[in-house]
MDTraj code that builds the backbone (N, CA, C; nanometers):
import mdtraj as md
import numpy as np

residues = "MET PRO GLU SER THR LEU PRO ARG PRO VAL CYS GLY HIS CYS ASP GLY PHE PRO THR VAL ALA VAL THR THR GLY THR ARG SER LEU ASP GLY HIS ARG HIS THR VAL ASN ALA ASP CYS PRO ALA CYS HIS GLY THR GLY HIS THR LEU PRO ALA ALA ARG THR THR THR PRO ILE GLY ALA".split()
xyz = np.array([
    [-10.7975, 6.7150, -9.0390],
    [-11.0035, 6.7425, -9.0227],
    [-11.0105, 6.6613, -8.8833],
    [-11.0746, 6.6885, -8.7159],
    [-11.0988, 6.6395, -8.6444],
    [-11.1856, 6.5293, -8.7029],
    [-11.2297, 6.4129, -8.6152],
    [-11.3522, 6.3238, -8.6049],
    [-11.4514, 6.3829, -8.5882],
    [-11.6176, 6.3808, -8.6222],
    [-11.6737, 6.4398, -8.5641],
    [-11.7672, 6.3446, -8.5109],
    [-11.7161, 6.1946, -8.4828],
    [-11.8582, 6.0954, -8.4014],
    [-11.7954, 6.0835, -8.3327],
    [-11.8953, 6.0445, -8.1850],
    [-11.8694, 6.0634, -8.0933],
    [-11.8451, 5.9138, -7.9616],
    [-11.7600, 5.8868, -7.8900],
    [-11.8044, 5.7239, -7.8553],
    [-11.8930, 5.7098, -7.7236],
    [-11.9210, 5.5819, -7.8841],
    [-12.1070, 5.4969, -7.7840],
    [-12.0320, 5.4442, -7.6496],
    [-12.0946, 5.4297, -7.5975],
    [-12.1271, 5.4049, -7.4850],
    [-12.0847, 5.2563, -7.4376],
    [-12.0123, 5.2012, -7.3502],
    [-12.0207, 5.0288, -7.3460],
    [-12.0997, 4.9777, -7.2872],
    [-12.1932, 4.8543, -7.3495],
    [-12.2214, 4.7958, -7.2710],
    [-12.2500, 4.7284, -7.1381],
    [-12.2600, 4.7722, -7.0825],
    [-12.3177, 4.7560, -6.9473],
    [-12.2974, 4.6089, -6.8972],
    [-12.4001, 4.4958, -6.9902],
    [-12.4181, 4.3651, -7.0087],
    [-12.3356, 4.2819, -6.9779],
    [-12.2627, 4.3409, -7.1034],
    [-12.1467, 4.2734, -7.1005],
    [-12.0020, 4.3052, -7.0800],
    [-11.9825, 4.4311, -7.0957],
    [-11.8647, 4.5218, -7.0533],
    [-11.8401, 4.5140, -7.2124],
    [-11.8318, 4.4982, -7.3022],
    [-11.7512, 4.5158, -7.3998],
    [-11.6726, 4.3654, -7.4435],
    [-11.7768, 4.2883, -7.3640],
    [-11.7412, 4.1576, -7.4344],
    [-11.8505, 4.0605, -7.4702],
    [-11.9112, 4.1496, -7.6592],
    [-11.9639, 4.0656, -7.6415],
    [-12.0383, 3.9616, -7.6989],
    [-11.9462, 3.8991, -7.7514],
    [-11.8702, 3.7236, -7.7789],
    [-11.8674, 3.6196, -7.7568],
    [-11.8805, 3.5495, -7.7272],
    [-11.7974, 3.4086, -7.5797],
    [-11.8025, 3.3157, -7.6927],
    [-11.7742, 3.2456, -7.6832],
    [-11.7354, 3.0821, -7.7327],
    [-11.7598, 3.0174, -7.5767],
    [-11.8464, 2.8687, -7.5966],
    [-11.9004, 2.8055, -7.5220],
    [-11.8706, 2.6924, -7.5634],
    [-11.7898, 2.5874, -7.4498],
    [-11.7898, 2.4999, -7.4654],
    [-11.9514, 2.3566, -7.4759],
    [-11.9747, 2.2867, -7.5713],
    [-12.0337, 2.1915, -7.5782],
    [-12.0170, 2.0619, -7.5059],
    [-11.8771, 2.0145, -7.3828],
    [-11.8746, 1.9648, -7.3141],
    [-11.8475, 1.7942, -7.4052],
    [-11.8682, 1.8433, -7.5425],
    [-11.8465, 1.6886, -7.6467],
    [-11.6710, 1.7158, -7.6733],
    [-11.6621, 1.6588, -7.8017],
    [-11.5479, 1.6432, -7.8691],
    [-11.5192, 1.5929, -7.9884],
    [-11.4617, 1.6574, -8.0968],
    [-11.4776, 1.5500, -8.2178],
    [-11.3468, 1.4722, -8.2302],
    [-11.3730, 1.4236, -8.2732],
    [-11.2806, 1.2575, -8.3748],
    [-11.1544, 1.2874, -8.3231],
    [-11.1114, 1.4171, -8.3564],
    [-10.9238, 1.4801, -8.3600],
    [-10.8843, 1.5036, -8.1758],
    [-11.0504, 1.5164, -8.1401],
    [-11.0102, 1.5481, -8.0061],
    [-11.0209, 1.7253, -7.9432],
    [-11.1022, 1.7976, -8.0543],
    [-11.1122, 1.8894, -8.0620],
    [-11.2726, 1.9261, -8.0145],
    [-11.2337, 2.0504, -7.9109],
    [-11.3820, 2.0702, -7.8732],
    [-11.4309, 2.1528, -7.9565],
    [-11.5945, 2.0754, -7.8688],
    [-11.7222, 2.1358, -7.9905],
    [-11.7592, 2.2867, -7.9304],
    [-11.7752, 2.3646, -7.9745],
    [-11.7744, 2.5182, -7.9212],
    [-11.9061, 2.5398, -7.9728],
    [-11.9728, 2.7023, -7.9388],
    [-12.0867, 2.7246, -7.9456],
    [-12.1046, 2.8980, -7.9259],
    [-12.1273, 2.9290, -8.0058],
    [-12.0690, 3.1324, -8.0037],
    [-12.2102, 3.1282, -7.9729],
    [-12.2076, 3.2800, -7.8372],
    [-12.3584, 3.3146, -7.8368],
    [-12.2845, 3.5122, -7.7638],
    [-12.4158, 3.5487, -7.8466],
    [-12.4063, 3.7032, -7.8777],
    [-12.5151, 3.7721, -7.7498],
    [-12.4474, 3.8936, -7.6619],
    [-12.5586, 3.9216, -7.5525],
    [-12.6615, 3.9848, -7.6452],
    [-12.7607, 3.9609, -7.5020],
    [-12.8904, 3.9709, -7.5278],
    [-12.9279, 4.1376, -7.5607],
    [-12.8203, 4.1734, -7.4731],
    [-12.8780, 4.3366, -7.4346],
    [-12.8300, 4.4858, -7.5771],
    [-12.7028, 4.3820, -7.6400],
    [-12.5736, 4.4781, -7.7494],
    [-12.6100, 4.4071, -7.8850],
    [-12.6764, 4.2634, -7.8723],
    [-12.6587, 4.1735, -7.9706],
    [-12.5548, 4.1811, -8.0632],
    [-12.4362, 4.1168, -7.9718],
    [-12.2987, 4.1276, -8.0399],
    [-12.2213, 4.2343, -8.0888],
    [-12.2514, 4.3692, -8.0750],
    [-12.2040, 4.5057, -8.0657],
    [-12.0657, 4.5174, -7.9951],
    [-12.1251, 4.5229, -7.8681],
    [-11.9970, 4.5513, -7.7672],
    [-12.0711, 4.7061, -7.7125],
    [-12.1720, 4.7816, -7.7650],
    [-12.2046, 4.9142, -7.7075],
    [-12.3774, 4.9319, -7.7418],
    [-12.4253, 5.0190, -7.7281],
    [-12.5277, 5.0281, -7.6057],
    [-12.5419, 5.1750, -7.7305],
    [-12.7067, 5.2203, -7.7110],
    [-12.7508, 5.3085, -7.8267],
    [-12.7313, 5.3998, -7.6717],
    [-12.7496, 5.4794, -7.6947],
    [-12.7145, 5.6370, -7.6567],
    [-12.8825, 5.6210, -7.5810],
    [-12.9114, 5.7191, -7.4882],
    [-13.0443, 5.6660, -7.4218],
    [-13.1044, 5.8297, -7.5147],
    [-13.2188, 5.7300, -7.5579],
    [-13.2892, 5.8686, -7.6282],
    [-13.3744, 6.0178, -7.5317],
    [-13.3741, 6.1313, -7.6000],
    [-13.4090, 6.2641, -7.5204],
    [-13.5914, 6.2141, -7.5127],
    [-13.5801, 6.2820, -7.4237],
    [-13.7759, 6.2771, -7.3402],
    [-13.7639, 6.4443, -7.3285],
    [-13.8869, 6.4859, -7.4563],
    [-14.0018, 6.5839, -7.4271],
    [-14.1414, 6.5606, -7.3768],
    [-14.0958, 6.7137, -7.3209],
    [-14.2742, 6.6762, -7.2515],
    [-14.3102, 6.8536, -7.2853],
    [-14.4348, 6.8589, -7.3595],
    [-14.4783, 6.9401, -7.4384],
    [-14.5238, 7.0544, -7.3052],
    [-14.4784, 7.1759, -7.3595],
    [-14.4901, 7.2606, -7.2191],
    [-14.6842, 7.2589, -7.2023],
    [-14.7497, 7.2869, -7.0417],
    [-14.8965, 7.3341, -7.0663],
    [-14.9139, 7.1737, -7.0661],
    [-14.8927, 7.0938, -7.0739],
    [-14.9072, 6.9471, -7.0478],
    [-14.9114, 6.8647, -6.9082],
])
top = md.Topology()
chain = top.add_chain()
for i, resn in enumerate(residues, 1):
    res = top.add_residue(resn, chain, resSeq=i)
    for name in ("N", "CA", "C"):
        top.add_atom(name, md.element.get_by_symbol(name[0]), res)
traj = md.Trajectory(xyz[None], top)
């Protein structure tokens, strides 16, 4: 059975890498770096954007 879902476009802000780990510069007592996860604000961490909504103009407007 063929798949009927179309692929969604990749986010142009993060290029498909929606979540990154940023080091805070500090280390724990055992030497590991503390990191903070940051999500792309445009796609909210999904890596994809929604297709553009269709706009319609009424005839005679």
